[in-house]
Each structure stands twice: as C-alpha cells, then as structure tokens.
C-alpha positions in Angstrom: 89.1 81.2 138.3 91.1 80.5 135.2 93.4 83.2 133.9 92.4 84.5 130.5 95.1 84.3 127.9 95.8 87.6 126.1 94.6 87.7 122.6 97.3 87.1 120.0 97.9 90.2 117.8 95.9 90.1 114.6 97.6 89.5 111.2 96.6 93.1 110.3 98.4 94.4 113.5 101.4 92.3 112.8 101.8 93.6 109.3 101.4 97.2 110.4 103.9 96.9 113.2 106.4 95.1 110.8 106.1 98.0 108.4 106.9 100.4 111.2 110.0 98.4 112.1 111.0 98.7 108.4 110.7 102.5 108.7 107.5 102.9 106.7 105.7 106.2 107.5 102.0 107.0 107.9 101.0 103.4 108.5 97.2 103.1 108.7 94.9 100.1 109.0 91.4 100.2 107.6 89.1 97.4 108.7 87.1 96.8 105.5 85.5 93.3 106.2 82.0 94.8 106.7 82.1 96.3 103.2 84.2 93.8 101.2 83.8 90.1 100.8 87.3 89.3 99.6 89.5 90.7 102.4 89.3 91.9 106.0 91.8 94.8 106.1 93.8 97.3 104.1 97.1 98.4 105.5 98.5 101.6 103.8 102.1 102.7 104.3 104.3 105.4 102.8 107.8 104.6 101.7 110.4 107.3 101.8 111.1 106.9 98.0 111.0 104.3 95.2 114.0 102.4 96.5 112.5 102.2 100.0 109.2 101.0 98.4 111.1 98.2 96.7 112.8 97.3 100.0 109.6 97.4 101.9 107.9 95.2 99.4 110.7 92.6 99.5 110.7 92.7 103.3 107.0 92.1 103.6 107.2 89.2 101.1 110.0 87.6 103.1 108.3 88.2 106.4 105.1 86.8 105.0 106.8 83.6 104.1 108.1 83.2 107.6 104.4 83.6 108.8 103.2 81.0 106.3 101.6 83.6 104.0 101.9 83.9 100.2 102.1 87.4 98.9 100.6 88.1 95.5 101.5 89.5 92.9 105.1 88.8 91.9 107.4 91.3 90.1 107.8 95.1 90.3 109.2 97.8 88.1 111.8 100.2 89.6 109.5 103.0 88.5 106.6 101.8 90.6 105.2 104.4 93.0 102.4 102.1 94.4 102.8 98.5 95.2 100.1 96.1 96.3 100.6 92.9 98.2 97.7 90.6 98.7 98.2 88.5 101.8 94.6 87.1 101.8 92.9 88.6 104.8 95.1 91.7 104.5 96.0 93.7 101.5 99.1 96.0 101.8 99.3 99.2 99.8 102.9 100.6 99.7 103.1 104.1 98.2 105.6 106.8 97.7 104.7 110.2 99.2 103.7 111.5 95.7 101.4 108.5 95.0 99.9 108.7 98.5 98.9 112.3 97.8 97.8 111.7 94.3 95.5 108.6 94.9 94.3 109.6 98.4 93.3 106.1 99.4 92.8 107.4 102.9 89.9 109.5 101.7 88.5 106.6 99.7 88.5 104.3 102.7 87.5 107.0 105.2 84.1 105.4 106.0 85.8 102.2 107.4 87.2 101.9 111.0 90.7 103.1 111.0 93.8 102.6 113.2 96.8 104.9 112.8 100.1 103.5 113.9 102.4 106.4 113.9 100.3 109.5 114.4 
C-alpha cells in the first residue's frame, strides 16, 4: 500500500503562521470562499501599534514575493491603523488594537468558518 503524502499547508495557513512569527496578535483565519467569489479567506491580525503595523505589512509583502505572490495595493500612510493586502486567494487585514475594536471585523465575518491561531 502506498504511503499518503501529508497535505501541504494551505496559503491561508502559511500567511497566518508567518504573521505569528512576526509577533502579530489575535491572528484569525475566516474561510469565506462559500460566500464570496473573489477570495477564499480573510486573515485578520492585530499589530502592537502603527509602527508594528507598517513592519508587518512590509514583511508580508516581502514574504509574498518569495512565495511568488503579488501583494496589492502599494503605499501606506504612517497614520494608517488598518492595512489590507490582497494576495489573491487570501486577503490580509492588519489592524491596530484600536482599529480592531472599532471596526469589529470578527463580528462581521462571524458566520464563516474560523480558525484562531493564538487563542
């Protein structure tokens, strides 16, 4: 009997785990492919502050290039509290704690299957 190869981690899982390595907090994956036609998953992550948010954003873009992905959009203001990176099948939402509380995307996506990475 042939041995089954383990499944490779999904892109969504890779992104979430990368964000944990970069010290993001409250990393959550919502599988939205059943409700949206333009992406498969949202990954939400909380940055410690605006500077950390900028660092996370730059790190994800750099990591994405090594994975053969193109992150859209370009540019970010230092005052940004919410940054979005579209990696195609995964959309990454990076938020400061204040923005995470204010916009409450977790509640907005609550009807979708969820995986919490650092609960």
